[in-house]
C-alpha positions in Angstrom: 5.5 -21.1 -32.3 8.5 -20.9 -29.6 8.1 -17.0 -28.8 4.5 -17.1 -27.8 5.1 -19.8 -25.6 7.9 -17.9 -24.1 5.5 -15.0 -23.1 3.1 -17.3 -22.0 5.9 -18.6 -19.4 7.4 -15.3 -18.5 4.0 -14.0 -17.9 2.6 -16.9 -15.9 5.8 -16.8 -13.8 5.6 -13.0 -13.4 1.9 -13.0 -13.1 2.6 -15.9 -9.9 5.6 -14.3 -8.2 2.8 -11.5 -7.5 1.0 -13.6 -5.7 3.6 -16.1 -3.8 5.6 -14.5 -1.3 5.0 -11.4 -1.6 2.9 -8.4 -0.2 1.1 -5.3 -0.5 2.8 -2.9 1.2 -0.1 0.2 0.4 -2.9 0.9 -1.2 -5.1 -1.9 -2.4 -3.7 -4.2 -4.9 -6.6 -6.2 -5.8 -8.8 -3.3 -7.0 -7.2 -0.3 -7.1 -4.0 1.8 -6.6 -1.3 0.2 -4.3 2.2 -0.5 -4.1 3.4 -4.3 -3.9 6.5 -4.7 -2.4 8.2 -8.3 -4.4 10.4 -11.1 -2.6 13.5 -9.4 -4.6 13.2 -6.2 -3.6 11.4 -4.8 -6.2 8.2 -2.6 -5.8 5.3 -2.7 -8.5 3.3 1.0 -8.1 0.1 1.7 -10.3 -3.1 -0.2 -10.5 -5.0 -3.4 -9.7 -8.2 -4.9 -11.0 -9.1 -8.5 -9.7 -6.1 -8.6 -8.0 -4.0 -7.9 -11.0 -2.0 -5.3 -13.3 -3.5 -3.3 -15.5 -2.5 0.4 -17.1 0.2 2.8 -16.5 2.7 1.4 -13.9 6.1 2.4 -12.5 8.7 -0.3 -11.4 11.1 0.1 -9.2 13.8 -2.7 -9.6 15.6 -3.6 -6.5 19.2 -2.4 -8.0 17.6 0.7 -8.4 16.4 0.9 -12.0 13.2 2.7 -12.7 10.9 1.6 -15.2 7.7 3.5 -16.3 4.9 1.7 -19.1 1.8 0.0 -19.2 0.2 -3.8 -18.9 -1.0 -3.7 -22.6 -2.9 -7.7 -23.1 -0.6 -9.3 -20.0 2.9 -8.2 -21.1 4.6 -4.9 -19.2 5.5 -1.7 -21.0 5.0 -1.4 -24.9 6.3 2.0 -24.7 7.7 3.3 -21.8 10.9 4.4 -20.1 13.9 2.9 -17.6 16.3 4.1 -16.1 19.7 2.4 -16.4 23.1 3.0 -14.3 25.0 5.3 -17.2 22.0 6.6 -18.8 17.8 6.4 -19.6 16.3 4.8 -22.4 12.8 6.1 -23.6 11.0 4.0 -26.2 9.5 0.2 -27.5 10.1 -2.6 -25.0 9.2 -6.1 -25.9 9.3 -9.1 -23.1 11.2 -6.7 -20.6 13.7 -5.8 -23.0 14.6 -2.8 -25.2 12.6 -4.0 -28.5 11.6 -1.2 -31.5 12.1 2.4 -31.7 13.9 4.0 -28.9 16.5 6.7 -27.4 19.2 5.9 -25.0 20.6 8.7 -23.8 24.3 8.6 -21.7 24.3 10.6 -18.6 28.2 11.6 -19.7 27.0 12.7 -22.9 25.8 11.0 -26.2 23.1 9.2 -27.5 21.5 6.6 -29.7 18.3 6.9 -31.7 17.4 4.3 -33.8 16.3 0.5 -34.0 16.5 -2.2 -30.9 16.3 -6.0 -31.0 16.2 -8.2 -27.7 18.2 -5.2 -25.5 20.6 -4.6 -28.5 20.9 -1.6 -30.6 20.2 -3.2 -33.8 19.2 -1.6 -37.6 19.8 2.0 -38.5 20.1 5.0 -35.9 21.5 8.1 -35.0 24.9 7.9 -33.1 25.2 11.6 -31.3 28.6 12.3 -29.3 29.4 14.1 -26.5 29.9 17.3 -28.7 26.2 17.0 -29.8 27.9 15.4 -33.9 25.3 13.2 -35.4 26.2 10.3 -37.5 24.0 7.7 -39.2 25.0 4.2 -38.2 24.0 1.0 -38.2 24.2 -1.8 -35.5 23.9 -5.7 -36.1 23.1 -7.7 -32.5 24.6 -4.5 -30.6 27.8 -4.3 -33.3 28.2 -1.4 -35.0 29.1 -1.8 -38.8 30.2 0.0 -41.2 27.2 1.5 -43.5 29.7 1.4 -46.9 30.0 -2.0 -46.8 
């Protein structure tokens, strides 16, 4: 119950931010393809229907991070891609956080393929170092655990 209320609050705040002090800078942000500029400098590039975002979208965050994903039942990107300063994540999201199955690839080498929860590695996965050596790994709340325990 708490989770549903939190999601509803997030969606309400997010959608209301689209209409308060923001602006459509290109295209049709009511019923068509457009680019919407948020007050914080972030941009939403995609389709709009009845003034609300829907379908595949690209968001360019104010800090330069890029997110590509989908709107599904008033929630943004159930699956998608996000670029971070040190790498790229491709996988599932929930409430704007890495959540579910996904792959994080660091720009300088190395990769984690596995489970995520609330933006942290959580569960079983495969850890690949810069030399392409694969190891089974387990994480709990973002902390690595020895699988032999």
